[in-house]
mmCIF file of the N, C-alpha and C atoms, coordinates in Angstrom:
data_MODEL
# 
_entry.id   MODEL 
# 
loop_
_atom_site.group_PDB 
_atom_site.id 
_atom_site.type_symbol 
_atom_site.label_atom_id 
_atom_site.label_alt_id 
_atom_site.label_comp_id 
_atom_site.label_asym_id 
_atom_site.label_entity_id 
_atom_site.label_seq_id 
_atom_site.pdbx_PDB_ins_code 
_atom_site.Cartn_x 
_atom_site.Cartn_y 
_atom_site.Cartn_z 
_atom_site.occupancy 
_atom_site.B_iso_or_equiv 
_atom_site.pdbx_formal_charge 
_atom_site.auth_seq_id 
_atom_site.auth_comp_id 
_atom_site.auth_asym_id 
_atom_site.auth_atom_id 
_atom_site.pdbx_PDB_model_num 
ATOM 1   N N  . MET A 1 1  ? 28.390 36.136 88.007  1.00 0.00 ? 1  MET A N  1 
ATOM 2   C CA . MET A 1 1  ? 27.266 34.959 88.394  1.00 0.00 ? 1  MET A CA 1 
ATOM 3   C C  . MET A 1 1  ? 26.354 35.437 89.575  1.00 0.00 ? 1  MET A C  1 
ATOM 4   N N  . THR A 1 2  ? 25.147 35.373 88.804  1.00 0.00 ? 2  THR A N  1 
ATOM 5   C CA . THR A 1 2  ? 24.183 35.351 89.406  1.00 0.00 ? 2  THR A CA 1 
ATOM 6   C C  . THR A 1 2  ? 23.395 34.898 90.663  1.00 0.00 ? 2  THR A C  1 
ATOM 7   N N  . LEU A 1 3  ? 22.606 35.300 91.210  1.00 0.00 ? 3  LEU A N  1 
ATOM 8   C CA . LEU A 1 3  ? 22.289 34.710 92.693  1.00 0.00 ? 3  LEU A CA 1 
ATOM 9   C C  . LEU A 1 3  ? 21.105 33.375 91.863  1.00 0.00 ? 3  LEU A C  1 
ATOM 10  N N  . SER A 1 4  ? 20.106 33.351 90.801  1.00 0.00 ? 4  SER A N  1 
ATOM 11  C CA . SER A 1 4  ? 19.836 32.464 90.194  1.00 0.00 ? 4  SER A CA 1 
ATOM 12  C C  . SER A 1 4  ? 20.654 31.140 89.832  1.00 0.00 ? 4  SER A C  1 
ATOM 13  N N  . ALA A 1 5  ? 21.778 31.318 89.674  1.00 0.00 ? 5  ALA A N  1 
ATOM 14  C CA . ALA A 1 5  ? 22.587 30.417 88.946  1.00 0.00 ? 5  ALA A CA 1 
ATOM 15  C C  . ALA A 1 5  ? 23.061 29.723 90.584  1.00 0.00 ? 5  ALA A C  1 
ATOM 16  N N  . VAL A 1 6  ? 23.600 30.632 90.984  1.00 0.00 ? 6  VAL A N  1 
ATOM 17  C CA . VAL A 1 6  ? 23.913 30.236 92.766  1.00 0.00 ? 6  VAL A CA 1 
ATOM 18  C C  . VAL A 1 6  ? 22.729 29.052 93.271  1.00 0.00 ? 6  VAL A C  1 
ATOM 19  N N  . THR A 1 7  ? 21.704 29.911 93.466  1.00 0.00 ? 7  THR A N  1 
ATOM 20  C CA . THR A 1 7  ? 20.720 28.533 93.662  1.00 0.00 ? 7  THR A CA 1 
ATOM 21  C C  . THR A 1 7  ? 20.706 27.708 92.819  1.00 0.00 ? 7  THR A C  1 
ATOM 22  N N  . GLN A 1 8  ? 20.447 28.006 91.655  1.00 0.00 ? 8  GLN A N  1 
ATOM 23  C CA . GLN A 1 8  ? 20.541 26.713 91.213  1.00 0.00 ? 8  GLN A CA 1 
ATOM 24  C C  . GLN A 1 8  ? 21.870 25.375 91.351  1.00 0.00 ? 8  GLN A C  1 
ATOM 25  N N  . HIS A 1 9  ? 22.535 25.559 91.297  1.00 0.00 ? 9  HIS A N  1 
ATOM 26  C CA . HIS A 1 9  ? 24.331 25.071 91.814  1.00 0.00 ? 9  HIS A CA 1 
ATOM 27  C C  . HIS A 1 9  ? 23.793 24.347 93.348  1.00 0.00 ? 9  HIS A C  1 
ATOM 28  N N  . LEU A 1 10 ? 23.408 24.977 94.597  1.00 0.00 ? 10 LEU A N  1 
ATOM 29  C CA . LEU A 1 10 ? 23.213 24.487 95.642  1.00 0.00 ? 10 LEU A CA 1 
ATOM 30  C C  . LEU A 1 10 ? 21.781 23.537 95.197  1.00 0.00 ? 10 LEU A C  1 
ATOM 31  N N  . LYS A 1 11 ? 20.993 23.743 94.615  1.00 0.00 ? 11 LYS A N  1 
ATOM 32  C CA . LYS A 1 11 ? 20.051 22.974 94.181  1.00 0.00 ? 11 LYS A CA 1 
ATOM 33  C C  . LYS A 1 11 ? 20.441 21.368 93.634  1.00 0.00 ? 11 LYS A C  1 
ATOM 34  N N  . VAL A 1 12 ? 21.424 21.874 93.105  1.00 0.00 ? 12 VAL A N  1 
ATOM 35  C CA . VAL A 1 12 ? 21.822 20.581 92.115  1.00 0.00 ? 12 VAL A CA 1 
ATOM 36  C C  . VAL A 1 12 ? 23.018 19.860 93.045  1.00 0.00 ? 12 VAL A C  1 
ATOM 37  N N  . LEU A 1 13 ? 23.538 20.369 94.719  1.00 0.00 ? 13 LEU A N  1 
ATOM 38  C CA . LEU A 1 13 ? 24.752 19.716 95.487  1.00 0.00 ? 13 LEU A CA 1 
ATOM 39  C C  . LEU A 1 13 ? 23.822 19.148 97.031  1.00 0.00 ? 13 LEU A C  1 
ATOM 40  N N  . GLU A 1 14 ? 22.228 19.712 96.881  1.00 0.00 ? 14 GLU A N  1 
ATOM 41  C CA . GLU A 1 14 ? 21.820 19.086 97.829  1.00 0.00 ? 14 GLU A CA 1 
ATOM 42  C C  . GLU A 1 14 ? 21.141 18.056 96.681  1.00 0.00 ? 14 GLU A C  1 
ATOM 43  N N  . GLN A 1 15 ? 20.293 18.304 96.092  1.00 0.00 ? 15 GLN A N  1 
ATOM 44  C CA . GLN A 1 15 ? 19.852 17.024 95.628  1.00 0.00 ? 15 GLN A CA 1 
ATOM 45  C C  . GLN A 1 15 ? 20.848 15.773 94.941  1.00 0.00 ? 15 GLN A C  1 
ATOM 46  N N  . ALA A 1 16 ? 22.052 16.164 95.507  1.00 0.00 ? 16 ALA A N  1 
ATOM 47  C CA . ALA A 1 16 ? 22.607 15.414 95.159  1.00 0.00 ? 16 ALA A CA 1 
ATOM 48  C C  . ALA A 1 16 ? 23.624 14.734 96.743  1.00 0.00 ? 16 ALA A C  1 
ATOM 49  N N  . GLY A 1 17 ? 23.280 15.343 97.495  1.00 0.00 ? 17 GLY A N  1 
ATOM 50  C CA . GLY A 1 17 ? 22.867 14.776 99.329  1.00 0.00 ? 17 GLY A CA 1 
ATOM 51  C C  . GLY A 1 17 ? 24.826 15.284 99.455  1.00 0.00 ? 17 GLY A C  1 
ATOM 52  N N  . LEU A 1 18 ? 24.822 16.456 98.386  1.00 0.00 ? 18 LEU A N  1 
ATOM 53  C CA . LEU A 1 18 ? 26.212 16.903 98.888  1.00 0.00 ? 18 LEU A CA 1 
ATOM 54  C C  . LEU A 1 18 ? 26.443 17.816 100.533 1.00 0.00 ? 18 LEU A C  1 
ATOM 55  N N  . ILE A 1 19 ? 25.175 19.081 100.038 1.00 0.00 ? 19 ILE A N  1 
ATOM 56  C CA . ILE A 1 19 ? 25.352 19.912 101.014 1.00 0.00 ? 19 ILE A CA 1 
ATOM 57  C C  . ILE A 1 19 ? 23.930 19.588 102.246 1.00 0.00 ? 19 ILE A C  1 
ATOM 58  N N  . LYS A 1 20 ? 23.774 20.569 102.539 1.00 0.00 ? 20 LYS A N  1 
ATOM 59  C CA . LYS A 1 20 ? 22.063 20.561 103.530 1.00 0.00 ? 20 LYS A CA 1 
ATOM 60  C C  . LYS A 1 20 ? 21.978 21.821 103.835 1.00 0.00 ? 20 LYS A C  1 
ATOM 61  N N  . THR A 1 21 ? 20.610 22.249 103.480 1.00 0.00 ? 21 THR A N  1 
ATOM 62  C CA . THR A 1 21 ? 20.763 23.449 103.536 1.00 0.00 ? 21 THR A CA 1 
ATOM 63  C C  . THR A 1 21 ? 18.963 23.524 104.585 1.00 0.00 ? 21 THR A C  1 
ATOM 64  N N  . SER A 1 22 ? 19.769 24.499 104.941 1.00 0.00 ? 22 SER A N  1 
ATOM 65  C CA . SER A 1 22 ? 18.224 25.016 106.589 1.00 0.00 ? 22 SER A CA 1 
ATOM 66  C C  . SER A 1 22 ? 18.100 26.874 105.517 1.00 0.00 ? 22 SER A C  1 
ATOM 67  N N  . LYS A 1 23 ? 16.872 27.140 106.518 1.00 0.00 ? 23 LYS A N  1 
ATOM 68  C CA . LYS A 1 23 ? 16.235 28.175 106.078 1.00 0.00 ? 23 LYS A CA 1 
ATOM 69  C C  . LYS A 1 23 ? 15.619 28.667 107.474 1.00 0.00 ? 23 LYS A C  1 
ATOM 70  N N  . ALA A 1 24 ? 16.447 29.525 108.012 1.00 0.00 ? 24 ALA A N  1 
ATOM 71  C CA . ALA A 1 24 ? 15.196 30.440 109.437 1.00 0.00 ? 24 ALA A CA 1 
ATOM 72  C C  . ALA A 1 24 ? 14.650 32.238 108.462 1.00 0.00 ? 24 ALA A C  1 
ATOM 73  N N  . GLY A 1 25 ? 14.005 32.296 108.762 1.00 0.00 ? 25 GLY A N  1 
ATOM 74  C CA . GLY A 1 25 ? 13.221 33.786 107.877 1.00 0.00 ? 25 GLY A CA 1 
ATOM 75  C C  . GLY A 1 25 ? 13.959 33.887 106.544 1.00 0.00 ? 25 GLY A C  1 
ATOM 76  N N  . ARG A 1 26 ? 14.574 34.806 106.223 1.00 0.00 ? 26 ARG A N  1 
ATOM 77  C CA . ARG A 1 26 ? 14.836 35.143 104.774 1.00 0.00 ? 26 ARG A CA 1 
ATOM 78  C C  . ARG A 1 26 ? 16.660 34.268 105.358 1.00 0.00 ? 26 ARG A C  1 
ATOM 79  N N  . ILE A 1 27 ? 17.205 33.607 105.343 1.00 0.00 ? 27 ILE A N  1 
ATOM 80  C CA . ILE A 1 27 ? 18.139 34.047 105.863 1.00 0.00 ? 27 ILE A CA 1 
ATOM 81  C C  . ILE A 1 27 ? 18.844 32.166 105.625 1.00 0.00 ? 27 ILE A C  1 
ATOM 82  N N  . ARG A 1 28 ? 19.032 31.559 104.433 1.00 0.00 ? 28 ARG A N  1 
ATOM 83  C CA . ARG A 1 28 ? 19.335 30.454 104.157 1.00 0.00 ? 28 ARG A CA 1 
ATOM 84  C C  . ARG A 1 28 ? 20.701 29.867 104.114 1.00 0.00 ? 28 ARG A C  1 
ATOM 85  N N  . THR A 1 29 ? 21.022 28.634 104.870 1.00 0.00 ? 29 THR A N  1 
ATOM 86  C CA . THR A 1 29 ? 22.575 28.335 105.750 1.00 0.00 ? 29 THR A CA 1 
ATOM 87  C C  . THR A 1 29 ? 23.028 26.751 104.350 1.00 0.00 ? 29 THR A C  1 
ATOM 88  N N  . CYS A 1 30 ? 23.624 26.905 103.892 1.00 0.00 ? 30 CYS A N  1 
ATOM 89  C CA . CYS A 1 30 ? 24.304 25.179 103.811 1.00 0.00 ? 30 CYS A CA 1 
ATOM 90  C C  . CYS A 1 30 ? 25.332 24.867 104.426 1.00 0.00 ? 30 CYS A C  1 
ATOM 91  N N  . ALA A 1 31 ? 25.489 23.373 104.844 1.00 0.00 ? 31 ALA A N  1 
ATOM 92  C CA . ALA A 1 31 ? 26.241 23.225 105.177 1.00 0.00 ? 31 ALA A CA 1 
ATOM 93  C C  . ALA A 1 31 ? 27.062 22.074 104.815 1.00 0.00 ? 31 ALA A C  1 
ATOM 94  N N  . LEU A 1 32 ? 28.537 21.425 104.321 1.00 0.00 ? 32 LEU A N  1 
ATOM 95  C CA . LEU A 1 32 ? 28.936 20.224 103.826 1.00 0.00 ? 32 LEU A CA 1 
ATOM 96  C C  . LEU A 1 32 ? 28.728 19.290 104.209 1.00 0.00 ? 32 LEU A C  1 
ATOM 97  N N  . ASP A 1 33 ? 28.129 18.034 103.676 1.00 0.00 ? 33 ASP A N  1 
ATOM 98  C CA . ASP A 1 33 ? 27.569 16.692 104.248 1.00 0.00 ? 33 ASP A CA 1 
ATOM 99  C C  . ASP A 1 33 ? 29.081 16.181 104.438 1.00 0.00 ? 33 ASP A C  1 
ATOM 100 N N  . VAL A 1 34 ? 29.985 16.040 105.474 1.00 0.00 ? 34 VAL A N  1 
ATOM 101 C CA . VAL A 1 34 ? 31.419 15.489 105.283 1.00 0.00 ? 34 VAL A CA 1 
ATOM 102 C C  . VAL A 1 34 ? 31.611 14.139 104.905 1.00 0.00 ? 34 VAL A C  1 
ATOM 103 N N  . GLU A 1 35 ? 30.049 13.347 105.476 1.00 0.00 ? 35 GLU A N  1 
ATOM 104 C CA . GLU A 1 35 ? 29.491 12.129 105.775 1.00 0.00 ? 35 GLU A CA 1 
ATOM 105 C C  . GLU A 1 35 ? 29.867 12.023 103.617 1.00 0.00 ? 35 GLU A C  1 
ATOM 106 N N  . ALA A 1 36 ? 29.107 12.189 103.067 1.00 0.00 ? 36 ALA A N  1 
ATOM 107 C CA . ALA A 1 36 ? 29.005 12.587 101.555 1.00 0.00 ? 36 ALA A CA 1 
ATOM 108 C C  . ALA A 1 36 ? 29.718 12.106 101.049 1.00 0.00 ? 36 ALA A C  1 
ATOM 109 N N  . MET A 1 37 ? 30.774 13.648 101.441 1.00 0.00 ? 37 MET A N  1 
ATOM 110 C CA . MET A 1 37 ? 32.030 14.155 100.651 1.00 0.00 ? 37 MET A CA 1 
ATOM 111 C C  . MET A 1 37 ? 33.059 12.524 100.629 1.00 0.00 ? 37 MET A C  1 
ATOM 112 N N  . ALA A 1 38 ? 33.021 11.781 101.602 1.00 0.00 ? 38 ALA A N  1 
ATOM 113 C CA . ALA A 1 38 ? 33.578 10.871 101.800 1.00 0.00 ? 38 ALA A CA 1 
ATOM 114 C C  . ALA A 1 38 ? 33.812 9.427  101.016 1.00 0.00 ? 38 ALA A C  1 
ATOM 115 N N  . ARG A 1 39 ? 32.244 9.675  101.013 1.00 0.00 ? 39 ARG A N  1 
ATOM 116 C CA . ARG A 1 39 ? 32.002 8.330  100.278 1.00 0.00 ? 39 ARG A CA 1 
ATOM 117 C C  . ARG A 1 39 ? 32.478 8.431  98.769  1.00 0.00 ? 39 ARG A C  1 
ATOM 118 N N  . ILE A 1 40 ? 31.692 9.505  98.524  1.00 0.00 ? 40 ILE A N  1 
ATOM 119 C CA . ILE A 1 40 ? 32.356 9.801  96.805  1.00 0.00 ? 40 ILE A CA 1 
ATOM 120 C C  . ILE A 1 40 ? 34.071 9.931  96.547  1.00 0.00 ? 40 ILE A C  1 
ATOM 121 N N  . GLU A 1 41 ? 34.566 10.249 97.299  1.00 0.00 ? 41 GLU A N  1 
ATOM 122 C CA . GLU A 1 41 ? 35.824 10.528 97.332  1.00 0.00 ? 41 GLU A CA 1 
ATOM 123 C C  . GLU A 1 41 ? 36.460 8.956  97.487  1.00 0.00 ? 41 GLU A C  1 
ATOM 124 N N  . LEU A 1 42 ? 35.602 8.275  98.226  1.00 0.00 ? 42 LEU A N  1 
ATOM 125 C CA . LEU A 1 42 ? 35.793 6.337  97.938  1.00 0.00 ? 42 LEU A CA 1 
ATOM 126 C C  . LEU A 1 42 ? 35.829 5.744  96.417  1.00 0.00 ? 42 LEU A C  1 
ATOM 127 N N  . TRP A 1 43 ? 34.178 6.603  96.152  1.00 0.00 ? 43 TRP A N  1 
ATOM 128 C CA . TRP A 1 43 ? 34.041 6.118  94.744  1.00 0.00 ? 43 TRP A CA 1 
ATOM 129 C C  . TRP A 1 43 ? 35.174 6.189  93.682  1.00 0.00 ? 43 TRP A C  1 
ATOM 130 N N  . ILE A 1 44 ? 35.357 8.016  93.998  1.00 0.00 ? 44 ILE A N  1 
ATOM 131 C CA . ILE A 1 44 ? 36.437 8.185  92.701  1.00 0.00 ? 44 ILE A CA 1 
ATOM 132 C C  . ILE A 1 44 ? 37.545 7.602  92.937  1.00 0.00 ? 44 ILE A C  1 
ATOM 133 N N  . ALA A 1 45 ? 38.192 7.332  94.406  1.00 0.00 ? 45 ALA A N  1 
ATOM 134 C CA . ALA A 1 45 ? 39.801 6.830  94.447  1.00 0.00 ? 45 ALA A CA 1 
ATOM 135 C C  . ALA A 1 45 ? 39.827 5.103  93.527  1.00 0.00 ? 45 ALA A C  1 
ATOM 136 N N  . GLN A 1 46 ? 38.528 4.277  93.729  1.00 0.00 ? 46 GLN A N  1 
ATOM 137 C CA . GLN A 1 46 ? 37.917 3.251  92.896  1.00 0.00 ? 46 GLN A CA 1 
ATOM 138 C C  . GLN A 1 46 ? 37.752 3.464  91.770  1.00 0.00 ? 46 GLN A C  1 
ATOM 139 N N  . ARG A 1 47 ? 37.341 4.256  90.987  1.00 0.00 ? 47 ARG A N  1 
ATOM 140 C CA . ARG A 1 47 ? 37.381 4.423  90.251  1.00 0.00 ? 47 ARG A CA 1 
ATOM 141 C C  . ARG A 1 47 ? 38.553 4.596  89.043  1.00 0.00 ? 47 ARG A C  1 
ATOM 142 N N  . LYS A 1 48 ? 39.776 5.537  90.262  1.00 0.00 ? 48 LYS A N  1 
ATOM 143 C CA . LYS A 1 48 ? 40.812 5.752  89.041  1.00 0.00 ? 48 LYS A CA 1 
ATOM 144 C C  . LYS A 1 48 ? 41.737 4.324  89.351  1.00 0.00 ? 48 LYS A C  1 
ATOM 145 N N  . GLN A 1 49 ? 41.438 3.754  90.238  1.00 0.00 ? 49 GLN A N  1 
ATOM 146 C CA . GLN A 1 49 ? 42.029 2.851  90.419  1.00 0.00 ? 49 GLN A CA 1 
ATOM 147 C C  . GLN A 1 49 ? 41.810 1.522  89.384  1.00 0.00 ? 49 GLN A C  1 
ATOM 148 N N  . PHE A 1 50 ? 40.831 1.738  89.173  1.00 0.00 ? 50 PHE A N  1 
ATOM 149 C CA . PHE A 1 50 ? 40.131 0.652  88.292  1.00 0.00 ? 50 PHE A CA 1 
ATOM 150 C C  . PHE A 1 50 ? 40.901 1.207  86.980  1.00 0.00 ? 50 PHE A C  1 
ATOM 151 N N  . TRP A 1 51 ? 40.561 2.488  86.402  1.00 0.00 ? 51 TRP A N  1 
ATOM 152 C CA . TRP A 1 51 ? 41.392 2.846  85.026  1.00 0.00 ? 51 TRP A CA 1 
ATOM 153 C C  . TRP A 1 51 ? 43.023 3.049  85.022  1.00 0.00 ? 51 TRP A C  1 
ATOM 154 N N  . GLU A 1 52 ? 43.651 3.064  86.412  1.00 0.00 ? 52 GLU A N  1 
ATOM 155 C CA . GLU A 1 52 ? 44.994 2.879  86.502  1.00 0.00 ? 52 GLU A CA 1 
ATOM 156 C C  . GLU A 1 52 ? 45.150 1.238  85.836  1.00 0.00 ? 52 GLU A C  1 
ATOM 157 N N  . ARG A 1 53 ? 44.591 0.360  86.814  1.00 0.00 ? 53 ARG A N  1 
ATOM 158 C CA . ARG A 1 53 ? 44.908 -1.366 86.177  1.00 0.00 ? 53 ARG A CA 1 
ATOM 159 C C  . ARG A 1 53 ? 44.522 -1.037 84.354  1.00 0.00 ? 53 ARG A C  1 
ATOM 160 N N  . GLN A 1 54 ? 43.519 -0.646 84.242  1.00 0.00 ? 54 GLN A N  1 
ATOM 161 C CA . GLN A 1 54 ? 43.502 -0.713 82.308  1.00 0.00 ? 54 GLN A CA 1 
ATOM 162 C C  . GLN A 1 54 ? 44.523 -0.824 82.036  1.00 0.00 ? 54 GLN A C  1 
ATOM 163 N N  . TYR A 1 55 ? 44.972 0.988  82.569  1.00 0.00 ? 55 TYR A N  1 
ATOM 164 C CA . TYR A 1 55 ? 45.818 1.290  80.824  1.00 0.00 ? 55 TYR A CA 1 
ATOM 165 C C  . TYR A 1 55 ? 47.087 0.822  81.688  1.00 0.00 ? 55 TYR A C  1 
ATOM 166 N N  . ASP A 1 56 ? 47.208 0.151  82.521  1.00 0.00 ? 56 ASP A N  1 
ATOM 167 C CA . ASP A 1 56 ? 49.091 -0.737 82.602  1.00 0.00 ? 56 ASP A CA 1 
ATOM 168 C C  . ASP A 1 56 ? 48.196 -1.627 81.378  1.00 0.00 ? 56 ASP A C  1 
ATOM 169 N N  . GLN A 1 57 ? 47.223 -2.666 82.072  1.00 0.00 ? 57 GLN A N  1 
ATOM 170 C CA . GLN A 1 57 ? 47.399 -3.444 81.091  1.00 0.00 ? 57 GLN A CA 1 
ATOM 171 C C  . GLN A 1 57 ? 47.389 -3.200 79.783  1.00 0.00 ? 57 GLN A C  1 
ATOM 172 N N  . LEU A 1 58 ? 46.516 -2.053 79.168  1.00 0.00 ? 58 LEU A N  1 
ATOM 173 C CA . LEU A 1 58 ? 46.825 -1.691 77.439  1.00 0.00 ? 58 LEU A CA 1 
ATOM 174 C C  . LEU A 1 58 ? 48.583 -1.444 77.328  1.00 0.00 ? 58 LEU A C  1 
ATOM 175 N N  . GLU A 1 59 ? 49.108 -0.914 78.317  1.00 0.00 ? 59 GLU A N  1 
ATOM 176 C CA . GLU A 1 59 ? 50.098 -0.770 77.708  1.00 0.00 ? 59 GLU A CA 1 
ATOM 177 C C  . GLU A 1 59 ? 51.410 -1.992 77.915  1.00 0.00 ? 59 GLU A C  1 
ATOM 178 N N  . ALA A 1 60 ? 50.455 -2.516 77.982  1.00 0.00 ? 60 ALA A N  1 
ATOM 179 C CA . ALA A 1 60 ? 51.460 -4.276 78.594  1.00 0.00 ? 60 ALA A CA 1 
ATOM 180 C C  . ALA A 1 60 ? 51.580 -4.572 77.081  1.00 0.00 ? 60 ALA A C  1 
ATOM 181 N N  . TYR A 1 61 ? 49.850 -4.959 76.551  1.00 0.00 ? 61 TYR A N  1 
ATOM 182 C CA . TYR A 1 61 ? 49.555 -5.199 75.819  1.00 0.00 ? 61 TYR A CA 1 
ATOM 183 C C  . TYR A 1 61 ? 50.673 -5.131 74.469  1.00 0.00 ? 61 TYR A C  1 
ATOM 184 N N  . LEU A 1 62 ? 50.361 -3.606 74.532  1.00 0.00 ? 62 LEU A N  1 
ATOM 185 C CA . LEU A 1 62 ? 51.345 -2.608 73.137  1.00 0.00 ? 62 LEU A CA 1 
ATOM 186 C C  . LEU A 1 62 ? 52.736 -3.394 73.003  1.00 0.00 ? 62 LEU A C  1 
ATOM 187 N N  . ALA A 1 63 ? 52.871 -3.110 74.194  1.00 0.00 ? 63 ALA A N  1 
ATOM 188 C CA . ALA A 1 63 ? 54.397 -3.286 74.441  1.00 0.00 ? 63 ALA A CA 1 
ATOM 189 C C  . ALA A 1 63 ? 54.976 -4.743 73.781  1.00 0.00 ? 63 ALA A C  1 
ATOM 190 N N  . SER A 1 64 ? 53.901 -5.760 74.147  1.00 0.00 ? 64 SER A N  1 
ATOM 191 C CA . SER A 1 64 ? 54.243 -7.155 73.769  1.00 0.00 ? 64 SER A CA 1 
ATOM 192 C C  . SER A 1 64 ? 54.036 -7.499 72.305  1.00 0.00 ? 64 SER A C  1 
ATOM 193 N N  . THR A 1 65 ? 52.467 -6.499 72.010  1.00 0.00 ? 65 THR A N  1 
ATOM 194 C CA . THR A 1 65 ? 52.695 -6.723 70.411  1.00 0.00 ? 65 THR A CA 1 
ATOM 195 C C  . THR A 1 65 ? 52.803 -5.539 69.482  1.00 0.00 ? 65 THR A C  1 
ATOM 196 N N  . SER A 1 66 ? 54.024 -4.929 70.122  1.00 0.00 ? 66 SER A N  1 
ATOM 197 C CA . SER A 1 66 ? 54.753 -3.874 69.041  1.00 0.00 ? 66 SER A CA 1 
ATOM 198 C C  . SER A 1 66 ? 55.791 -4.477 68.547  1.00 0.00 ? 66 SER A C  1 
ATOM 199 N N  . PRO A 1 67 ? 55.652 -4.624 67.018  1.00 0.00 ? 67 PRO A N  1 
ATOM 200 C CA . PRO A 1 67 ? 56.896 -4.843 66.467  1.00 0.00 ? 67 PRO A CA 1 
ATOM 201 C C  . PRO A 1 67 ? 58.591 -4.407 66.758  1.00 0.00 ? 67 PRO A C  1 
ATOM 202 N N  . THR A 1 68 ? 59.496 -5.564 66.559  1.00 0.00 ? 68 THR A N  1 
ATOM 203 C CA . THR A 1 68 ? 60.789 -5.541 67.499  1.00 0.00 ? 68 THR A CA 1 
ATOM 204 C C  . THR A 1 68 ? 61.632 -4.517 66.170  1.00 0.00 ? 68 THR A C  1 
ATOM 205 N N  . GLU A 1 69 ? 62.782 -3.613 65.800  1.00 0.00 ? 69 GLU A N  1 
ATOM 206 C CA . GLU A 1 69 ? 63.809 -3.004 65.148  1.00 0.00 ? 69 GLU A CA 1 
ATOM 207 C C  . GLU A 1 69 ? 64.113 -4.069 64.620  1.00 0.00 ? 69 GLU A C  1 
ATOM 208 N N  . GLY A 1 70 ? 64.488 -4.051 62.532  1.00 0.00 ? 70 GLY A N  1 
ATOM 209 C CA . GLY A 1 70 ? 64.662 -4.609 62.405  1.00 0.00 ? 70 GLY A CA 1 
ATOM 210 C C  . GLY A 1 70 ? 63.994 -5.617 61.494  1.00 0.00 ? 70 GLY A C  1 
ATOM 211 N N  . THR A 1 71 ? 62.970 -5.871 62.048  1.00 0.00 ? 71 THR A N  1 
ATOM 212 C CA . THR A 1 71 ? 62.030 -6.937 61.474  1.00 0.00 ? 71 THR A CA 1 
ATOM 213 C C  . THR A 1 71 ? 60.500 -6.268 60.646  1.00 0.00 ? 71 THR A C  1 
ATOM 214 N N  . GLU A 1 72 ? 60.568 -6.546 59.504  1.00 0.00 ? 72 GLU A N  1 
ATOM 215 C CA . GLU A 1 72 ? 59.848 -5.801 58.606  1.00 0.00 ? 72 GLU A CA 1 
ATOM 216 C C  . GLU A 1 72 ? 59.190 -6.779 57.618  1.00 0.00 ? 72 GLU A C  1 
# 
């Protein structure tokens, strides 16, 4: 991976608020924003729970509408 690619990735993470960077002279230091990661983790968990419920409802619907054996 090139230095410019790493820099671009870090820029995206910083814009998203996931990392904080500081620069002292020629040295750039990056630190993970733990609070931001916790918020993202919660958001992902909520989306996962939502889609699991959707899939459960779809499964129940398909089970209730599937034709039974012997009836054609």
